[in-house]
C-alpha positions in Angstrom: -4.5 -1.4 -14.1 -6.6 -2.3 -11.6 -10.4 -2.4 -12.6 -12.6 -3.2 -10.1 -16.7 -4.1 -10.8 -19.8 -3.9 -8.5 -17.1 -5.4 -5.6 -18.9 -6.5 -2.5 -16.7 -7.3 -0.4 -16.1 -8.1 4.2 -15.4 -10.6 6.7 -17.4 -14.3 7.0 -21.0 -13.0 6.5 -21.1 -9.5 7.2 -20.2 -7.2 4.0 -18.2 -4.0 4.5 -17.9 -3.5 0.6 -20.8 -2.4 -1.1 -21.0 -2.4 -5.0 -17.8 -0.7 -5.1 -16.7 0.1 -8.8 -13.5 2.2 -9.4 -10.4 2.1 -11.4 -6.4 2.5 -10.7 -4.4 3.6 -13.6 -1.3 2.3 -14.1 1.7 3.8 -12.7 0.2 6.3 -10.4 0.5 7.3 -6.7 -3.6 6.9 -5.3 -4.2 7.1 -1.9 -7.3 5.7 -0.6 -9.1 7.8 1.9 -12.3 7.8 4.2 -12.9 7.7 8.1 -12.6 4.6 10.4 -14.5 2.1 9.0 -15.6 3.1 5.2 -13.6 0.3 4.2 -10.2 1.0 3.0 -8.5 -1.9 4.6 -11.2 -4.5 3.4 -10.4 -3.0 -0.6 -6.7 -4.0 -0.1 -7.0 -7.5 1.3 -10.3 -8.3 -0.9 -7.8 -6.7 -4.1 -5.0 -9.6 -2.2 -7.7 -12.2 -2.3 -7.4 -12.3 1.7 -11.0 -11.9 2.5 -14.5 -13.2 1.5 -15.9 -11.5 -2.1 -19.5 -11.9 -2.4 -19.5 -10.5 -5.9 -18.0 -8.3 -8.4 -14.6 -8.8 -9.9 -11.0 -7.3 -9.2 -9.1 -7.5 -12.6 -5.4 -7.0 -12.9 -4.6 -5.9 -16.9 -8.3 -7.8 -17.7 -7.3 -10.7 -15.5 -9.5 -11.3 -12.8 -8.4 -12.0 -9.4 -11.6 -13.1 -7.9 -11.0 -16.1 -6.7 -7.0 -16.8 -7.1 -4.8 -17.5 -4.2 -3.6 -15.0 -2.3 0.2 -16.5 -3.1 -0.7 -16.4 -7.4 -2.1 -13.2 -7.0 1.8 -12.0 -5.2 3.0 -13.5 -8.0 1.7 -11.7 -10.3 3.7 -8.6 -9.3 1.8 -7.4 -6.4 3.3 -6.7 -2.9 1.4 -6.0 -0.2 2.7 -4.2 2.9 -0.3 -4.8 5.8 0.2 -2.4 8.9 1.0 -5.1 11.3 2.8 -7.9 11.4 5.1 -6.7 8.4 8.6 -7.8 9.3 10.2 -10.6 11.7 11.3 -8.8 14.7 13.3 -11.2 16.0 15.5 -11.4 12.5 18.1 -9.0 12.0 18.1 -5.6 8.9 19.8 -8.4 6.4 17.9 -11.7 7.6 14.7 -9.6 6.9 15.9 -8.3 3.3 17.5 -11.4 2.5 13.9 -13.2 2.6 12.6 -10.7 0.4 14.6 -10.7 -2.3 14.6 -14.5 -2.0 12.9 -14.6 -5.7 15.6 -13.0 -7.1 18.3 -14.5 -9.6 21.4 -15.4 -7.2 23.1 -13.5 -9.2 20.9 -10.0 -9.4 20.5 -10.3 -5.1 24.2 -8.3 -4.3 23.1 -5.0 -6.6 19.3 -5.1 -5.7 20.6 -4.9 -1.8 23.3 -1.9 -3.2 20.4 0.1 -4.9 18.3 -0.6 -2.1 20.9 1.3 0.1 20.5 4.4 -1.8 16.5 4.3 -1.4 16.4 3.7 2.2 19.7 4.2 3.8 18.5 4.5 7.2 19.1 0.7 7.0 22.1 0.8 5.0 24.2 1.2 8.7 22.0 -0.9 10.7 22.2 -4.5 8.8 23.5 -5.9 11.9 20.4 -5.1 14.2 17.8 -6.8 15.2 14.0 -5.7 13.4 12.2 -5.4 16.6 14.4 -2.9 17.9 13.9 -0.4 15.0 12.4 2.9 15.3 8.2 3.3 14.1 9.9 5.1 10.7 12.7 2.6 10.4 10.0 -0.3 10.9 8.2 1.1 8.3 10.7 1.5 5.8 12.4 -2.2 6.0 8.8 -2.9 5.6 8.7 -1.3 2.2 11.9 -2.3 1.2 11.3 -5.9 1.8 8.5 -5.4 -0.9 10.5 -3.8 -2.8 12.8 -6.1 -3.3 10.2 -8.8 -4.6 10.6 -6.3 -8.2 6.2 -5.7 -7.9 5.0 -3.4 -10.5 1.9 -3.0 -7.9 2.1 -2.2 -4.5 -0.2 -2.0 -2.2 0.3 0.0 1.4 -2.2 -0.3 4.0 -1.7 3.3 6.7 2.2 3.3 6.5 2.6 5.9 8.5 0.3 4.8 11.3 1.6 5.9 14.8 4.5 8.0 13.5 5.7 11.5 14.1 4.6 13.8 11.3 8.0 14.3 10.4 8.6 10.8 10.0 5.9 10.4 8.0 6.5 13.0 5.6 10.0 10.6 4.9 7.5 7.7 4.2 5.7 9.6 1.6 9.0 11.1 0.2 9.9 7.3 -0.5 6.5 6.5 -1.8 7.2 9.2 -3.9 10.0 7.8 -5.1 9.0 4.1 -5.4 6.5 5.7 -7.8 8.8 7.9 -10.5 10.6 4.2 -10.6 7.2 2.9 -12.5 6.1 1.4 -9.6 1.8 1.9 -9.3 1.0 2.4 -5.6 -2.3 2.7 -3.9 -1.9 3.8 -0.7 -4.7 3.6 2.5 -3.9 6.2 4.8 -5.4 8.3 7.5 -3.4 11.2 7.2 -5.1 12.5 3.9 -3.5 16.3 4.2 0.1 15.2 3.7 -0.5 12.4 1.6 -2.5 14.4 -0.6 0.8 16.6 -1.7 2.5 13.6 -2.5 0.0 11.4 -4.3 -1.4 11.8 -8.3 -4.9 10.6 -7.4 -7.8 10.5 -4.3 -10.0 8.3 -3.8 -12.8 8.4 -0.4 -14.7 5.9 0.6 -17.6 6.2 3.1 -19.4 3.3 4.6 -18.0 1.1 1.8 -19.1 3.1 -1.3 -17.5 5.7 -3.5 -17.6 8.9 -1.9 -14.9 11.0 -4.1 -12.4 10.6 -6.8 -10.5 12.8 -8.4 -6.6 14.3 -8.7 -5.5 14.8 -5.4 -5.5 18.8 -5.8 -8.9 18.3 -7.1 -9.7 16.3 -3.2 -7.9 19.0 -1.7 -10.3 21.9 -3.2 -13.4 19.9 -2.5 -14.2 21.4 0.9 -17.3 18.8 1.2 -15.2 16.0 1.1 -11.9 17.7 3.4 -14.8 18.2 6.4 -17.8 16.0 5.4 -15.6 12.7 5.0 -11.6 12.9 6.0 -12.2 15.1 9.2 -9.3 17.4 8.8 -10.1 21.5 7.8 
């Protein structure tokens, strides 16, 4: 679904990704792993047209994204959940969800919310709660739910388990796996490598802006050099 070829990207004049080429398949749950500073978040932002592209291409189903405004990229069916500032803290849960579903036909919104509360039952009992008072796990569930309401074919998530207790992180990964089973393609940047590899289909490991490993999640878990050298887990 996403084909990246010879991509060099970064911020201002600083190049982070270096001549990177990789492809994310449709209807797969892919994890992008690697040490801090390896370019994981930069890759997400490059797909969304948020940072500086110095060269190369990013194609969605053969359509070039480089040079397109972020809003236009979103309208192609891509939802991006950044690590921070991904909900409106001062609004209630319901108000956040109403904003997330504003692109749906009015007659479909009630059904969409009912389906959402089945997928995210933790949100169903908190419609009037101010979003800023949610726990870390609830906060992340709400951010993912808002993205899901746009009915994306592709979701990009940057560090969805950051700051969460291990048990809560597993709940988030479980929800993501369920979304993948609905046919949504997922690309997830994650520091919690060993845990997410239990849920995803394929893994890409970046190091210093370059591709260090690609393969199935099972292959990544079996690759001791990758696990010890690039992921910092044993």
